[in-house]
C-alpha positions in Angstrom: -3.1 -20.4 15.5 -0.5 -21.1 18.1 1.3 -19.3 20.8 4.8 -17.9 19.9 8.1 -18.8 21.4 9.4 -16.2 23.8 12.9 -16.4 22.3 14.2 -13.0 21.2 15.7 -13.5 17.8 17.4 -10.8 15.8 18.7 -13.2 13.1 17.5 -12.3 9.6 17.9 -14.7 6.6 20.1 -12.8 4.2 18.8 -14.7 1.1 15.6 -12.7 1.3 17.4 -9.8 -0.5 18.0 -11.9 -3.7 21.3 -10.3 -4.5 22.6 -11.6 -7.9 25.9 -13.5 -7.6 27.5 -11.3 -10.2 26.7 -8.2 -8.3 28.0 -9.6 -5.0 31.2 -10.7 -6.8 31.6 -7.2 -8.2 31.0 -5.5 -4.8 33.5 -7.8 -3.1 36.1 -7.0 -5.7 35.7 -3.2 -5.4 35.0 -3.0 -1.7 38.6 -3.2 -0.4 39.9 -0.2 -2.3 36.7 1.9 -2.6 34.5 1.4 0.5 32.9 4.8 0.3 31.9 4.3 -3.4 30.5 0.9 -2.4 28.6 2.4 0.5 27.0 5.1 -1.8 25.9 2.5 -4.3 24.5 0.2 -1.5 22.5 3.1 -0.1 20.9 3.7 -3.5 20.0 0.0 -3.7 18.6 0.1 -0.1 16.4 3.1 -0.9 15.0 1.6 -4.1 11.7 -0.3 -3.7 11.1 -3.0 -6.2 8.3 -2.6 -8.7 5.2 -4.7 -7.8 4.7 -7.4 -10.5 1.0 -6.8 -10.7 -1.0 -3.9 -9.5 -4.8 -4.5 -9.9 -7.3 -1.6 -10.1 -9.5 -1.2 -7.1 -13.2 -0.8 -8.0 -15.5 1.8 -6.4 -14.6 4.4 -3.9 -13.4 7.9 -4.4 -9.9 8.5 -5.8 -7.9 11.4 -4.4 -4.5 13.1 -4.5 -2.8 14.7 -1.5 0.1 17.1 -1.9 3.2 15.7 -0.3 6.5 17.6 -0.4 7.1 18.5 -4.1 5.0 15.6 -5.3 1.7 13.9 -4.3 0.2 10.8 -2.6 -2.5 8.9 -4.5 -5.3 7.1 -2.7 -8.9 6.0 -2.5 -11.7 6.1 0.1 -14.7 3.8 0.5 -17.7 3.8 2.9 -18.8 5.9 5.8 -18.2 5.7 9.5 -15.0 5.7 11.7 -11.9 5.8 9.5 -9.5 2.9 9.0 -6.3 3.7 7.2 -4.6 0.9 5.3 -0.8 0.9 4.7 1.0 -1.4 2.3 4.6 -2.6 2.5 7.9 -1.8 0.8 7.6 -2.2 -3.0 3.8 -2.8 -2.7 0.7 -0.8 -3.5 -2.6 0.0 -1.8 -4.5 -2.9 -3.5 -2.4 -5.5 -1.7 -4.0 -4.5 1.7 -7.2 -2.9 0.5 -8.2 -5.6 -1.9 -9.0 -8.2 0.8 -10.1 -5.7 3.5 -12.2 -3.0 1.9 -15.4 -5.0 1.5 -15.5 -6.5 5.1 -14.5 -3.3 6.7 -17.1 -1.2 4.9 -19.7 -3.9 5.7 -18.7 -3.5 9.4 -19.7 0.2 9.1 -16.3 1.6 8.7 -14.8 4.2 6.3 -11.7 2.9 4.5 -8.7 5.0 3.3 -5.9 3.4 1.3 -3.0 5.0 -0.4 0.2 4.4 -2.3 3.4 5.4 -0.4 5.8 7.9 -2.1 7.6 6.3 -5.1 5.1 3.5 -5.0 2.0 2.7 -7.1 0.3 5.7 -8.5 1.9 8.2 -6.1 4.6 10.6 -7.2 8.3 10.3 -6.5 9.6 10.7 -3.0 12.1 13.3 -1.9 15.0 11.3 -3.3 13.4 11.0 -6.7 11.6 8.3 -8.6 11.8 4.8 -7.3 13.6 6.0 -4.1 12.2 6.3 -0.6 13.0 5.8 3.0 11.3 4.4 6.2 11.0 7.9 7.7 9.4 9.1 4.5 6.8 6.3 4.9 6.2 7.5 8.4 5.7 11.1 7.2 3.3 9.9 4.5 1.0 8.2 7.0 1.0 11.2 9.2 0.0 13.4 6.2 -2.8 11.0 5.2 -4.2 10.8 8.7 -4.0 14.6 9.0 -5.9 15.0 5.7 -8.3 12.1 5.8 -8.6 11.3 9.5 -9.1 11.2 12.4 -8.0 7.6 12.3 -10.1 5.1 14.3 -7.6 2.5 13.3 -4.5 1.9 11.1 -4.0 -1.5 9.5 -0.5 -2.0 8.0 1.7 -4.7 6.4 5.5 -5.4 6.5 7.7 -2.2 6.4 4.4 -0.2 6.3 3.6 -1.8 9.6 7.0 -0.6 11.0 6.3 2.9 9.6 2.8 2.9 11.1 4.1 1.8 14.5 6.8 4.5 14.4 4.3 7.1 13.3 2.1 6.3 16.3 5.2 6.3 18.6 6.1 9.8 17.2 2.6 11.0 18.0 0.3 10.2 15.0 -3.1 9.6 16.6 -5.1 6.4 16.2 -7.4 4.4 18.5 -6.2 1.0 17.3 -3.2 -0.4 15.4 -3.1 -3.7 13.5 0.4 -4.8 12.4 0.7 -7.7 9.9 4.1 -9.4 9.5 5.8 -6.2 10.8 9.5 -5.5 10.6 11.0 -4.5 14.0 14.4 -2.9 13.6 16.0 -1.5 10.4 19.6 -2.0 11.7 19.0 -5.8 11.8 18.0 -5.7 8.1 20.8 -3.3 7.1 23.3 -5.9 8.6 21.7 -8.7 6.7 21.6 -6.6 3.5 25.3 -5.8 3.9 26.1 -9.5 4.3 24.0 -10.4 1.2 25.7 -7.7 -0.8 29.2 -8.7 0.3 30.1 -5.5 2.1 33.2 -5.4 4.3 33.2 -3.9 7.8 34.3 -0.4 6.6 31.7 -0.1 3.8 29.0 -1.5 6.1 29.8 1.2 8.7 29.8 3.9 6.1 26.5 2.7 4.8 24.9 3.1 8.2 26.5 6.6 8.6 25.2 7.6 5.2 21.7 6.3 6.1 21.6 8.2 9.3 22.8 11.4 7.6 20.1 11.0 4.8 17.2 10.6 7.2 18.6 12.8 9.9 17.9 10.1 12.6 19.9 7.5 14.3 18.8 4.0 13.2 18.3 3.1 16.8 15.4 5.6 16.9 13.6 3.4 14.3 13.7 0.3 16.5 10.0 -0.3 17.2 10.3 -2.6 20.2 12.8 -0.3 22.0 10.7 2.7 21.2 7.5 1.0 22.4 9.1 -0.3 25.6 10.2 3.3 26.4 7.2 5.2 25.2 6.2 8.1 27.5 2.7 8.5 26.2 -0.2 6.1 26.2 -0.1 3.7 23.2 -3.3 2.4 21.5 -4.2 -1.2 21.6 -2.3 -3.2 19.1 -2.9 -6.5 17.2 0.3 -8.1 15.9 0.1 -10.9 13.3 3.2 -13.0 12.4 3.8 -16.2 10.4 6.5 -18.7 11.1 7.0 -19.4 7.3 7.8 -15.7 6.6 10.8 -15.5 4.2 10.9 -11.8 3.8 10.9 -10.7 7.5 12.2 -12.3 10.6 9.1 -14.1 12.0 10.3 -13.2 15.5 9.8 -9.5 14.8 6.1 -9.7 15.5 6.6 -11.3 18.9 9.3 -8.8 19.8 7.0 -5.9 19.0 4.1 -7.5 20.9 6.2 -8.1 24.0 7.3 -4.5 24.1 3.9 -2.9 23.1 1.7 -2.5 26.3 -1.3 -4.8 26.1 -0.7 -6.0 22.5 -2.4 -9.1 21.3 -0.2 -11.5 19.3 -1.4 -14.0 16.8 1.2 -16.4 15.2 0.2 -18.5 12.1 2.1 -21.2 10.3 2.5 -21.6 6.6 0.9 -18.4 5.3 4.2 -16.5 4.7 4.8 -12.8 4.4 2.1 -11.9 1.8 -0.5 -14.7 1.7 -1.4 -13.9 5.3 -3.1 -10.8 3.9 -5.6 -12.9 2.0 -6.2 -15.5 4.8 -9.8 -15.6 5.8 -9.1 -16.0 9.5 -6.6 -13.1 9.4 -9.2 -10.9 7.7 -11.8 -11.8 10.3 -9.4 -11.1 13.2 -8.4 -7.7 11.8 -12.0 -6.6 11.1 -13.1 -7.7 14.6 -10.2 -5.9 16.2 -10.6 -2.6 14.4 -14.4 -2.7 14.7 -14.2 -3.4 18.5 
């Protein structure tokens, strides 16, 4: 564990999106004469979470379904005591976060609630249909779960789920503690990197942003966690932010940016665990359990 640099970086490595060369070549060929068509296609790709390669079954607990829009959210609950809600990332499922954390959290006298986001895992399709979702929809899903299964003593979240959780709290979803593991800070940064990876020109990139904002009925600037935290007008709960320098799916400076902006946040920076292995790291688990149980 080491202290982070104070440098404010917004650079995101575009290779994280894994765009096939043939797709990029096709986009670049069509883009000059059909930027609106390209922007529409890019938006569908952006809103499409990848399927998790492996989704293990979580033993024990009580399984439940929560009505959400015209569909449902699927989840599980374990233990008794103050409630800790676990939130997975984009393209993930509840077992990714719950698997390593349920047992130690329950042993600490806590009740654990974990769920699959819309269009993820065992949950039903989101408002845009199967295998389509948005960050604001992830925010709304957490708010619905807390309303139905809370009150939340703590929320522990990973990746884009961490961004959604931070935004939910900033929008007013109540919790006493918030743990963010390899969080993403600002969607616009990633949209820019996604456009570069896909081969979008300036016009189609601009139209992509306009279409995104129209779809979610929010300016993307309102989804910038550090900016929102720095300008929050209500008291924010204590936050633990965990980031890793070897993260290849998110900018490793996103965590420090959020921690600097979030009043009183504790920042932990690791080296060599990456974006997902940090969830299974023994020291990370101990820190999270100690924080939410404090």
